[in-house]
C-alpha positions in Angstrom: -47.7 -35.6 -72.4 -47.7 -33.2 -75.4 -44.8 -30.6 -75.2 -45.5 -27.1 -73.8 -42.0 -25.9 -74.6 -39.6 -27.8 -77.2 -36.1 -26.8 -78.2 -35.0 -28.4 -81.3 -31.2 -28.7 -82.5 -30.2 -25.6 -80.8 -27.0 -23.9 -81.4 -25.3 -21.2 -79.8 -21.8 -19.6 -79.7 -20.1 -16.6 -78.2 -17.5 -15.6 -80.6 -15.5 -18.6 -81.6 -16.7 -20.7 -78.6 -19.4 -23.1 -79.0 -21.9 -23.2 -76.0 -24.9 -25.0 -77.2 -24.2 -27.8 -79.9 -27.5 -29.4 -81.2 -29.6 -29.4 -78.0 -33.0 -30.7 -78.1 -35.5 -31.1 -75.2 -39.1 -31.0 -74.3 -41.0 -29.7 -71.3 -44.6 -30.6 -70.8 -47.4 -28.8 -68.9 -46.9 -29.3 -65.0 -43.8 -31.0 -65.6 -40.5 -30.4 -63.7 -37.3 -31.0 -65.4 -33.7 -30.6 -64.0 -30.8 -29.6 -66.0 -27.6 -30.8 -64.3 -24.0 -30.8 -65.5 -20.7 -29.0 -64.6 -20.2 -25.3 -64.6 -19.7 -24.1 -68.2 -21.7 -26.9 -69.7 -24.3 -24.6 -71.1 -27.0 -24.6 -68.5 -27.4 -21.0 -68.0 -27.1 -20.1 -71.7 -29.9 -22.8 -72.6 -32.3 -21.1 -70.3 -31.7 -17.6 -71.6 -32.0 -18.8 -75.0 -35.3 -20.3 -74.5 -37.0 -17.2 -73.3 -35.0 -15.2 -75.9 -32.8 -13.2 -73.7 -30.0 -14.5 -75.9 -30.4 -15.2 -79.8 -29.9 -18.6 -81.1 -27.5 -19.3 -84.1 -29.5 -22.1 -85.3 -32.5 -24.6 -84.3 -36.2 -23.9 -83.3 -38.0 -23.1 -80.1 -41.7 -23.9 -79.9 -43.9 -22.5 -77.0 -47.2 -24.3 -77.5 -47.8 -24.1 -81.3 -45.9 -20.9 -81.6 -42.4 -20.9 -83.1 -40.8 -18.2 -80.9 -37.4 -18.5 -82.5 -39.0 -16.9 -85.6 -37.2 -13.4 -85.6 -40.5 -11.7 -86.6 -42.0 -12.5 -83.2 -42.5 -10.0 -80.5 -39.7 -11.1 -78.1 -41.1 -9.1 -75.1 -44.5 -10.5 -75.5 -42.8 -14.1 -75.5 -40.9 -13.3 -72.5 -44.0 -12.3 -70.7 -45.1 -15.9 -71.1 -42.1 -17.0 -69.0 -41.0 -16.3 -65.5 -37.3 -16.6 -64.8 -35.2 -16.4 -61.7 -31.4 -15.9 -61.8 -28.6 -16.9 -59.6 -28.4 -13.3 -58.2 -31.7 -12.0 -57.1 -31.8 -8.8 -59.5 -34.1 -7.1 -57.4 -34.3 -3.4 -57.8 -32.9 -1.8 -54.5 -34.7 1.3 -54.7 -38.2 -0.3 -54.8 -40.2 -2.0 -52.1 -40.4 -5.7 -51.9 -44.1 -5.2 -53.0 -43.1 -3.0 -55.9 -40.6 -5.5 -57.2 -43.1 -8.2 -57.2 -45.8 -6.1 -59.1 -43.6 -4.1 -61.4 -44.0 -6.5 -64.5 -47.9 -6.7 -63.8 -48.1 -3.1 -63.9 -45.9 -2.2 -66.7 -46.0 -5.3 -69.0 -49.7 -6.7 -68.3 -50.9 -3.2 -67.6 -52.9 -4.3 -64.6 -54.3 -1.6 -62.4 -52.2 -0.8 -59.3 -54.8 -2.0 -56.9 -55.2 -5.2 -58.6 -51.4 -5.8 -58.8 -50.8 -5.1 -55.2 -53.6 -7.4 -54.3 -52.0 -10.2 -56.4 -48.4 -9.3 -55.2 -49.5 -9.5 -51.6 -51.2 -12.9 -52.1 -47.9 -14.0 -53.7 -45.7 -12.6 -50.9 -48.0 -14.4 -48.4 -47.5 -17.7 -50.4 -43.8 -17.5 -50.2 -44.0 -16.4 -46.6 -43.0 -12.7 -46.9 -46.1 -10.7 -46.6 -44.9 -9.1 -43.6 -42.0 -7.6 -45.4 -43.9 -6.2 -48.4 -42.9 -2.5 -47.6 -39.3 -3.4 -46.9 -36.5 -2.7 -49.4 -34.5 -5.7 -50.4 -31.3 -4.8 -48.4 -33.3 -5.4 -45.4 -33.9 -9.0 -46.4 -31.6 -12.2 -45.9 -30.4 -13.7 -49.3 -32.9 -16.5 -49.0 -35.6 -14.0 -48.5 -34.6 -12.0 -51.2 -34.6 -15.2 -53.6 -38.2 -15.8 -52.4 -39.1 -12.5 -53.4 -37.7 -13.1 -56.9 -39.5 -16.2 -57.3 -42.8 -14.3 -56.3 -41.8 -11.6 -58.9 -41.6 -14.4 -61.5 -44.9 -15.9 -60.7 -46.6 -12.4 -60.6 -47.6 -12.5 -64.4 -48.9 -16.2 -64.4 -46.2 -17.6 -66.6 -46.6 -20.7 -68.7 -43.1 -21.8 -67.8 -41.0 -21.0 -64.8 -37.1 -20.9 -65.4 -34.9 -21.3 -62.4 -31.2 -20.6 -63.1 -29.1 -22.0 -60.2 -31.2 -20.2 -57.8 -29.3 -21.4 -54.8 -25.7 -21.0 -55.9 -25.4 -17.5 -54.3 -26.9 -18.3 -51.0 -25.2 -19.3 -47.8 -25.8 -23.1 -47.1 -28.0 -22.6 -44.3 -30.6 -20.4 -46.5 -30.9 -22.9 -49.5 -33.2 -25.1 -47.7 -35.8 -22.4 -47.4 -35.6 -21.6 -51.1 -35.8 -25.3 -52.1 -38.8 -26.0 -50.0 -40.6 -23.2 -51.8 -39.7 -24.7 -55.2 -40.8 -28.0 -53.9 -44.3 -26.6 -53.1 -44.5 -25.0 -56.4 -43.8 -28.5 -58.0 -46.3 -30.0 -55.9 -48.9 -27.4 -57.1 -48.3 -28.2 -60.6 -46.2 -25.4 -61.8 -44.3 -26.2 -65.0 -40.7 -25.8 -64.1 -37.3 -25.9 -66.1 -34.6 -25.6 -63.6 -30.6 -25.8 -64.0 -29.2 -26.9 -60.7 -26.2 -28.3 -58.7 -28.6 -29.5 -55.9 -28.5 -33.2 -56.9 -30.5 -34.5 -54.0 -33.3 -32.1 -54.9 -33.3 -32.9 -58.5 -33.6 -36.6 -57.6 -36.5 -36.0 -55.2 -38.4 -33.4 -57.1 -37.9 -33.7 -60.9 -39.8 -35.7 -63.1 -37.1 -36.0 -65.7 -33.4 -35.0 -65.5 -31.3 -33.7 -68.4 -27.4 -34.1 -68.2 -25.6 -31.3 -70.3 -22.1 -31.9 -71.1 -20.0 -29.2 -73.1 -23.1 -28.0 -74.9 -24.6 -31.3 -75.5 -27.3 -33.5 -73.9 -25.1 -36.6 -72.6 -28.3 -38.3 -71.6 -31.7 -37.7 -70.0 -34.4 -40.0 -68.3 -36.0 -40.2 -65.0 -34.3 -39.4 -61.7 -34.1 -43.3 -61.1 -32.5 -43.7 -64.5 -30.0 -41.0 -64.4 -29.0 -41.1 -60.8 -29.4 -44.9 -60.2 -27.9 -46.3 -63.5 -26.5 -43.5 -65.7 -25.5 -44.9 -69.2 -22.5 -42.5 -70.0 -19.3 -42.7 -68.2 -18.9 -38.8 -68.2 -22.2 -38.8 -66.3 -21.0 -41.5 -63.9 -17.9 -39.3 -63.5 -19.9 -36.0 -62.9 -22.3 -37.6 -60.3 -19.4 -39.2 -58.4 -18.2 -35.8 -57.6 -21.6 -35.6 -55.3 -21.5 -39.0 -53.8 -17.8 -39.4 -53.1 
């Protein structure tokens, strides 16, 4: 498969602390890639660099045929080609659920209000929340708010959906409903790059798994390869924490 998104030898530091140290990976259309690794390994920073929320220090990022790491690119235009969902929901508390979902369509894509609302309602129905369209986020559970955030990320028809530890802020009983939605999106062919601590989910849903360790890719492969027969001792030690 040809790569839709390609990172080549990415480096990123914050002050004198290196966070990414030569990371290279690819993501094909309709592929689901899970990034796993210990807290502080660079997973969130990698996702934020890929859609230009953080500038890289060195390396190259290609989206399709475009070098989006070229400093001359319009970063906002590039970001509109991604959808990203963060650990915290980041919904605007003063806006209704529907207005949260349609904001980017109306402001960035300049979609007429009626068309944006129709698409927003269809997306909320898709995530099982059409009945809450007029509510404000504080009236929803954490799992519902995260599903709204996913609907918002899908509203602009992104080429790539980036998911950054989207269950880490949820109570355990709410994790399943969010992962089930991601499972459905993956089955529908959505291109997804996700940082996650949900090892069973990564094993069952991802096409490939990338293990990040101290800002470097320790290994990558199919779920069967990474979870069933990891090559690196540090990978085995990391995975042992979830199977002990």
